[in-house]
C-alpha positions as CSV (number, residue, x, y, z in Angstrom):
1,M,-22.0,-95.4,94.7
2,K,-19.5,-95.3,91.7
3,N,-20.5,-94.9,88.3
4,I,-23.1,-96.8,86.2
5,Q,-21.1,-98.5,84.2
6,T,-18.8,-99.5,86.9
7,E,-21.6,-101.3,88.9
8,R,-23.2,-103.2,86.0
9,N,-19.6,-104.7,85.4
10,L,-19.4,-105.5,89.0
11,V,-23.0,-106.8,89.1
12,K,-22.0,-109.0,85.9
13,L,-19.4,-110.5,87.7
14,K,-21.0,-111.1,90.9
15,Q,-23.6,-113.0,88.3
16,D,-20.9,-114.9,86.8
17,A,-19.5,-116.2,89.7
18,F,-22.7,-117.2,91.1
19,Y,-23.0,-119.4,87.9
20,N,-19.8,-120.8,88.6
21,A,-20.2,-121.4,92.5
22,S,-23.4,-123.2,91.1
23,L,-21.0,-125.5,89.0
24,T,-18.6,-126.2,91.5
25,K,-21.3,-126.6,94.4
26,D,-18.7,-123.7,96.4
27,V,-21.0,-123.2,99.7
28,S,-18.6,-120.4,100.6
29,F,-19.7,-118.4,97.8
30,M,-23.3,-118.9,99.0
31,T,-23.1,-118.1,102.1
32,T,-21.1,-114.9,102.1
33,N,-22.7,-113.8,98.8
34,L,-26.7,-114.5,98.6
35,H,-28.2,-111.8,101.0
36,E,-30.0,-113.6,104.3
37,D,-33.3,-112.7,103.0
38,F,-32.5,-114.7,99.3
39,V,-35.1,-116.2,97.5
40,F,-35.3,-119.0,94.6
41,T,-38.2,-119.0,92.6
42,S,-38.2,-122.0,90.4
43,P,-39.5,-122.2,87.3
44,R,-42.2,-124.6,88.3
45,A,-42.7,-122.2,91.1
46,V,-41.0,-124.0,93.7
47,V,-39.7,-121.1,96.1
48,L,-36.7,-121.8,98.2
49,N,-35.1,-119.6,100.5
50,K,-31.3,-119.1,101.2
51,Q,-30.5,-122.1,103.3
52,S,-32.8,-124.4,101.1
53,Y,-31.4,-123.5,97.9
54,T,-27.6,-124.3,99.3
55,N,-28.4,-127.5,100.9
56,D,-31.2,-128.7,98.3
57,L,-29.6,-127.8,95.1
58,V,-26.0,-126.4,95.1
59,L,-24.9,-128.8,97.5
60,N,-27.7,-131.7,96.6
61,P,-24.7,-134.7,95.1
62,A,-27.6,-135.6,92.9
63,V,-28.0,-132.5,91.3
64,K,-25.1,-132.2,89.0
65,L,-24.7,-129.3,86.3
66,D,-22.6,-129.6,83.5
67,V,-23.6,-126.0,82.1
68,F,-24.8,-123.4,83.8
69,E,-24.4,-119.7,82.0
70,S,-25.8,-116.7,81.4
71,I,-26.5,-115.3,77.6
72,E,-28.3,-112.0,76.4
73,E,-28.6,-110.6,80.1
74,K,-29.6,-106.7,80.3
75,I,-28.6,-105.2,83.8
76,V,-30.5,-101.9,85.1
77,I,-29.0,-100.4,88.2
78,A,-31.2,-97.8,90.4
79,E,-29.6,-97.0,93.7
80,T,-28.6,-99.5,95.7
81,V,-30.7,-102.3,93.5
82,A,-29.5,-103.9,90.4
83,I,-31.7,-106.3,88.1
84,S,-30.6,-108.7,85.8
85,S,-32.3,-110.1,83.4
86,G,-31.5,-112.5,80.2
87,I,-31.3,-116.2,79.1
88,T,-29.7,-118.8,81.3
89,H,-28.6,-122.3,79.7
90,A,-28.1,-125.0,82.0
91,K,-27.5,-128.9,81.4
92,F,-28.3,-131.2,83.8
93,K,-25.9,-134.5,83.9
94,D,-27.2,-137.1,81.2
95,K,-30.2,-134.8,80.5
96,D,-30.7,-132.5,77.3
97,L,-29.6,-128.4,77.5
98,F,-32.5,-126.1,77.7
99,A,-32.9,-122.2,78.5
100,V,-34.8,-120.5,81.0
101,R,-35.8,-116.7,81.5
102,V,-33.8,-115.7,84.3
103,T,-33.9,-112.5,86.9
104,M,-31.7,-112.1,89.3
105,T,-32.0,-109.1,91.6
106,F,-28.8,-107.6,93.9
107,V,-28.7,-105.2,96.5
108,Y,-26.1,-103.2,97.6
109,S,-25.1,-103.8,101.2
110,N,-22.2,-103.9,103.4
111,Q,-19.9,-102.5,100.2
112,D,-20.8,-105.0,98.1
113,W,-23.4,-106.3,95.8
114,Q,-25.6,-109.3,97.2
115,L,-27.8,-111.5,95.4
116,I,-31.7,-111.2,97.3
117,A,-33.8,-112.6,94.4
118,F,-33.3,-115.3,91.8
119,Q,-36.5,-116.4,89.3
120,E,-36.3,-119.1,86.5
121,T,-39.2,-119.4,84.0
122,F,-39.5,-122.1,81.4
123,I,-39.2,-120.5,77.6
124,P,-42.1,-122.3,75.7
């Protein structure tokens, strides 16, 4: 593995690409960059696997995001696992902007960082 700062930068790029792919409904990105064991936990404790997340959220025409971006993230790397914690701003069409605390877990697999877990928590 390369140096830690380089790997943090690569994880940050992957995280930003994930947010962009969610906005643009890029199924190709989700197929290749979400780990096969990917799990998403929503702020309301709904748990989705890779297929459900991609089909029910990303590709769902009723789910239209105007804003989906991360701020204040901190990325920690231990061996082949990277954890990114931060705040995400999101805005669905015709809804107010809101923020959630996000934890993303990446694993280094097949010479690349893949997102294996994504959890959102409402900020009171």
